[in-house]
C-alpha positions as CSV (number, residue, x, y, z in Angstrom):
1,M,-7.6,-16.2,-32.9
2,S,-6.1,-18.4,-30.5
3,L,-5.1,-17.7,-26.7
4,L,-1.6,-17.1,-27.4
5,A,-2.6,-14.4,-29.6
6,L,-4.2,-12.7,-26.7
7,W,-1.3,-13.1,-24.5
8,N,0.3,-9.6,-23.4
9,P,2.1,-10.0,-20.3
10,V,2.0,-6.6,-18.1
11,Q,5.2,-4.7,-17.9
12,K,4.9,-3.4,-14.4
13,Y,3.0,-4.7,-11.3
14,H,2.5,-2.9,-8.1
15,F,0.3,-3.9,-5.0
16,I,-2.6,-2.0,-3.3
17,T,-2.8,-3.4,0.1
18,G,-3.4,-1.7,3.9
19,L,-6.6,-1.1,6.3
20,P,-9.9,-2.2,5.5
21,R,-12.6,0.9,4.4
22,A,-9.4,3.0,4.5
23,G,-9.8,4.1,0.5
24,S,-8.4,1.4,-1.5
25,T,-11.2,0.8,-3.8
26,L,-11.2,4.7,-4.2
27,L,-7.6,4.8,-5.0
28,S,-8.1,1.9,-7.6
29,A,-11.4,3.7,-9.2
30,L,-8.7,6.6,-9.6
31,L,-6.0,4.9,-11.3
32,L,-8.4,3.3,-13.6
33,Q,-9.1,6.7,-15.4
34,N,-5.5,6.5,-16.5
35,P,-5.8,3.9,-19.9
36,R,-2.5,2.7,-18.8
37,F,-3.3,1.3,-15.5
38,H,-5.4,-1.8,-14.4
39,A,-6.6,-1.8,-10.8
40,G,-9.7,-3.2,-8.9
41,M,-11.1,-4.8,-5.6
42,T,-9.5,-7.4,-3.8
43,S,-8.2,-10.1,-6.7
44,P,-8.0,-13.9,-6.2
45,V,-4.3,-13.9,-7.0
46,G,-3.3,-13.2,-3.5
47,G,-5.0,-16.8,-2.4
48,L,-3.9,-18.5,-5.6
49,V,-0.5,-17.6,-4.4
50,T,-1.0,-18.2,-0.7
51,A,-2.6,-21.9,-1.8
52,N,-0.3,-22.8,-4.2
53,L,2.8,-21.7,-1.9
54,R,1.5,-24.4,0.7
55,L,1.4,-27.1,-1.7
56,M,4.6,-26.6,-3.0
57,S,6.4,-25.7,0.4
58,A,8.1,-28.6,2.9
59,G,5.6,-30.5,4.4
60,G,3.0,-30.3,1.2
61,E,2.3,-32.6,-1.3
62,L,4.1,-31.5,-4.3
63,S,7.5,-30.5,-2.3
64,L,9.6,-33.0,-3.5
65,L,8.8,-32.2,-7.3
66,I,9.2,-28.6,-7.1
67,D,13.0,-27.1,-6.2
68,P,12.9,-23.3,-5.1
69,P,13.1,-21.6,-8.3
70,M,10.5,-23.5,-9.9
71,R,8.3,-21.9,-7.2
72,K,9.4,-18.7,-7.8
73,Q,8.7,-19.0,-11.6
74,I,5.1,-20.8,-11.0
75,L,4.2,-18.0,-8.3
76,R,5.1,-15.6,-10.9
77,G,3.3,-17.3,-13.6
78,L,0.2,-16.9,-11.8
79,F,0.2,-12.9,-12.2
80,D,0.5,-13.3,-16.0
81,A,-1.9,-16.2,-16.0
82,Y,-4.4,-13.8,-14.8
83,Y,-3.8,-10.1,-16.1
84,G,-1.8,-11.3,-19.5
85,S,-5.3,-10.6,-21.7
86,I,-6.4,-7.0,-20.1
87,G,-3.8,-5.3,-22.5
88,K,-2.3,-2.6,-19.6
89,E,1.0,-1.8,-19.0
90,V,0.5,-1.0,-15.4
91,V,-1.2,-3.7,-12.9
92,F,-2.2,-2.9,-9.3
93,D,-3.0,-5.8,-7.6
94,T,-5.1,-5.3,-4.5
95,N,-5.1,-7.7,-1.4
96,R,-4.6,-7.2,2.1
97,L,-2.3,-9.9,3.0
98,W,0.5,-8.3,0.5
99,C,2.0,-6.1,3.3
100,A,2.5,-9.8,5.0
101,K,4.2,-11.1,2.2
102,M,7.1,-8.0,1.2
103,P,9.8,-10.4,1.0
104,L,8.4,-12.7,-1.6
105,V,6.6,-9.3,-3.5
106,E,10.1,-7.8,-3.6
107,D,12.0,-10.9,-4.8
108,M,9.3,-11.8,-7.6
109,F,8.9,-8.0,-8.6
110,P,12.4,-6.3,-8.1
111,G,11.2,-2.4,-8.1
112,A,7.6,-3.0,-7.4
113,R,5.8,-0.8,-4.9
114,M,3.2,-1.1,-2.3
115,I,0.4,1.2,-1.4
116,A,-1.3,1.0,1.6
117,C,-4.2,2.8,2.7
118,V,-4.6,3.5,5.9
119,R,-7.1,5.1,8.1
120,D,-8.0,5.4,11.9
121,I,-9.6,2.2,13.4
122,P,-12.3,3.7,15.3
123,W,-13.5,5.0,11.9
124,I,-12.9,1.8,10.0
125,M,-15.0,0.1,12.8
126,D,-17.7,2.9,12.3
127,S,-17.6,2.5,8.4
128,I,-18.4,-1.3,8.7
129,E,-21.0,-0.9,11.5
130,N,-22.3,1.7,9.1
131,Q,-23.1,-0.9,6.2
132,L,-24.3,-3.3,8.5
133,H,-27.0,-1.0,9.6
134,K,-27.7,-0.4,5.6
135,N,-28.4,-4.3,5.5
136,P,-30.4,-4.8,8.6
137,F,-32.1,-8.1,6.9
138,E,-28.7,-9.9,5.8
139,N,-26.4,-11.9,8.1
140,T,-23.3,-11.0,6.5
141,K,-20.4,-13.5,5.9
142,L,-18.2,-11.0,8.3
143,F,-18.9,-12.9,11.4
144,A,-18.5,-16.8,11.9
145,S,-21.4,-17.4,14.5
146,E,-24.4,-15.6,15.8
147,A,-22.8,-14.9,19.0
148,E,-20.5,-12.6,16.9
149,R,-23.0,-10.7,15.1
150,L,-25.2,-10.2,18.5
151,T,-24.3,-6.6,19.5
152,I,-21.9,-4.1,18.5
153,Y,-19.3,-5.0,21.2
154,S,-18.9,-8.6,20.1
155,R,-19.0,-7.6,16.3
156,M,-16.0,-5.3,16.8
157,A,-14.0,-7.4,19.0
158,A,-14.6,-10.5,16.3
159,L,-13.3,-8.2,13.6
160,A,-10.1,-6.9,15.7
161,R,-8.7,-10.5,16.3
162,H,-5.6,-10.7,14.8
163,D,-6.9,-13.0,12.2
164,R,-10.2,-11.0,11.2
165,L,-11.0,-8.4,8.7
166,I,-9.3,-5.7,10.8
167,G,-7.0,-7.6,13.2
168,F,-5.0,-9.4,10.3
169,P,-4.2,-6.0,7.8
170,W,-3.2,-3.9,11.0
171,A,-0.8,-6.6,12.1
172,A,0.5,-7.1,8.4
173,L,0.9,-3.4,7.8
174,K,2.9,-3.0,10.9
175,E,5.2,-5.9,9.8
176,A,5.7,-4.1,6.6
177,Y,6.1,-0.9,8.3
178,Y,9.0,-1.7,10.2
179,G,10.4,-4.4,7.8
180,P,13.6,-4.2,5.5
181,H,11.3,-4.0,2.7
182,A,9.9,-0.6,3.9
183,G,11.6,1.3,1.5
184,Q,9.0,0.1,-1.2
185,L,6.1,0.7,0.9
186,L,3.6,4.1,0.7
187,L,1.1,4.8,2.9
188,V,-1.9,6.9,1.8
189,D,-4.1,8.4,4.6
190,Y,-7.8,7.8,3.9
191,D,-8.7,11.6,4.9
192,L,-6.1,13.2,2.9
193,L,-7.1,11.1,0.0
194,V,-10.8,12.3,0.0
195,R,-9.7,16.0,0.7
196,A,-7.2,16.4,-1.6
197,P,-7.1,13.4,-4.0
198,L,-5.4,15.0,-6.8
199,K,-2.3,15.8,-4.6
200,V,-2.4,12.5,-3.1
201,L,-2.3,11.0,-7.1
202,Q,0.5,12.9,-7.7
203,L,2.4,11.8,-4.9
204,V,1.5,8.4,-5.7
205,Y,2.7,8.9,-9.3
206,A,6.0,10.0,-8.2
207,F,6.7,7.1,-5.7
208,I,5.8,4.7,-8.3
209,G,7.8,6.3,-11.4
210,E,4.8,7.1,-14.0
211,P,4.3,9.9,-15.8
212,W,1.6,12.0,-14.6
213,F,-2.0,11.7,-16.2
214,D,-3.8,15.0,-16.8
215,G,-7.1,13.0,-17.0
216,H,-8.1,12.3,-13.8
217,D,-11.6,13.6,-13.2
218,V,-12.5,13.8,-9.3
219,D,-16.0,14.6,-10.0
220,N,-16.9,11.7,-12.2
221,V,-15.3,8.5,-10.5
222,E,-17.1,5.3,-11.0
223,Y,-16.7,2.0,-9.0
224,D,-19.2,-0.7,-7.8
225,A,-19.2,-4.6,-7.3
226,P,-22.7,-5.5,-6.5
227,Q,-22.3,-9.3,-7.0
228,F,-19.4,-9.5,-4.8
229,D,-21.0,-7.1,-2.3
230,E,-24.1,-9.1,-2.4
231,A,-22.5,-12.4,-1.8
232,M,-20.8,-11.2,1.2
233,G,-24.2,-9.7,2.5
234,M,-23.1,-6.3,2.1
235,A,-24.7,-4.4,-0.5
236,G,-22.9,-1.2,-1.5
237,M,-19.9,-2.0,0.7
238,H,-17.4,-1.5,-2.7
239,Q,-19.6,1.2,-4.7
240,V,-17.7,4.4,-4.6
241,H,-18.9,8.2,-4.6
242,R,-19.4,9.8,-8.1
243,K,-17.5,12.9,-6.5
244,V,-14.6,12.5,-4.5
245,A,-15.3,14.8,-1.2
246,P,-15.2,14.3,2.9
247,R,-18.7,13.2,4.4
248,E,-18.7,14.4,7.6
249,R,-21.0,12.3,10.4
250,Q,-21.2,11.3,14.0
251,T,-19.9,7.9,14.7
252,L,-22.1,4.8,15.2
253,L,-19.7,3.6,17.8
254,P,-20.4,4.0,21.7
255,P,-17.6,6.0,23.2
256,D,-15.9,3.5,24.8
257,I,-15.1,1.4,21.8
258,F,-14.0,4.5,19.8
259,E,-11.5,5.3,22.5
260,K,-10.2,1.7,23.2
261,Y,-9.1,1.5,19.5
262,Q,-8.2,5.2,18.6
263,D,-4.3,5.3,19.3
264,M,-3.3,2.4,17.0
265,A,-2.6,4.9,14.3
266,F,1.4,4.3,14.7
267,W,2.4,5.8,11.2
268,R,1.1,8.8,12.5
269,T,3.9,9.6,14.9
270,D,6.2,6.8,15.0
271,T,9.1,7.5,12.5
272,R,11.4,4.7,13.0
273,S,10.8,3.2,9.4
274,A,11.8,3.5,6.1
275,A,8.0,3.7,4.7
276,S,7.2,6.8,2.7
277,V,3.8,8.2,4.3
278,I,1.2,10.3,2.9
279,K,-0.8,12.1,5.5
280,P,-2.2,15.4,6.9
281,T,0.1,18.2,8.2
282,T,-0.3,19.1,12.0
283,H,0.3,22.2,13.3
């Protein structure tokens, strides 16, 4: 069978983005239960788009040979090249950079929706620190130097920088939330996702305009990426618990770190955005 015979361009693309340790892998695992959908952890497509755009833009070695319409065609083709043989009607590509690329996404995929998973920043930091405690004999690639790894203070300060694991997606999310394409954005609160997964999924389906799938089973969810996690020195980071449920515990963060970052959930109180937000109701 030829490669062309396997080619089956995807009908619809949507995007999963947002903050780390905020439920994007869980959401993908749930969406995967629908046989029409494809979803997963971070894909390489975002990196391919960024690298090729750099080559084709002004100052790049290929900029004089490729005009803007061709750039769009090439970048759009990266998606079909990567996903064209999976045989699914709807693909959710996951990458935290998409919030910073909403004009590009909207131009390439009119009508595509972006789902951003969000969570309180201190609990994101706590989740990362918890994973580090589970891998005490690894020097994870999350940190650039031994100085960054030394203490919980240096680790959290490093991750909060504008170009790092927490700081970058938080800034990108804020850009998207207040930007002109915010109407295409849905924010999904992690705490609500684990407490009421089916209700959240129903709202996600309504947002993307897809018919509801009755086969979702929140007691039998499967997803793991051991090779990726082990390569990062963070074994178990993308393993999803079989049953979706909240798991309460005390934070590992010192009180001053927790308090320093606890007021960064702008989406909870600021309504100056056209974005949709799935969040717990307050009384």
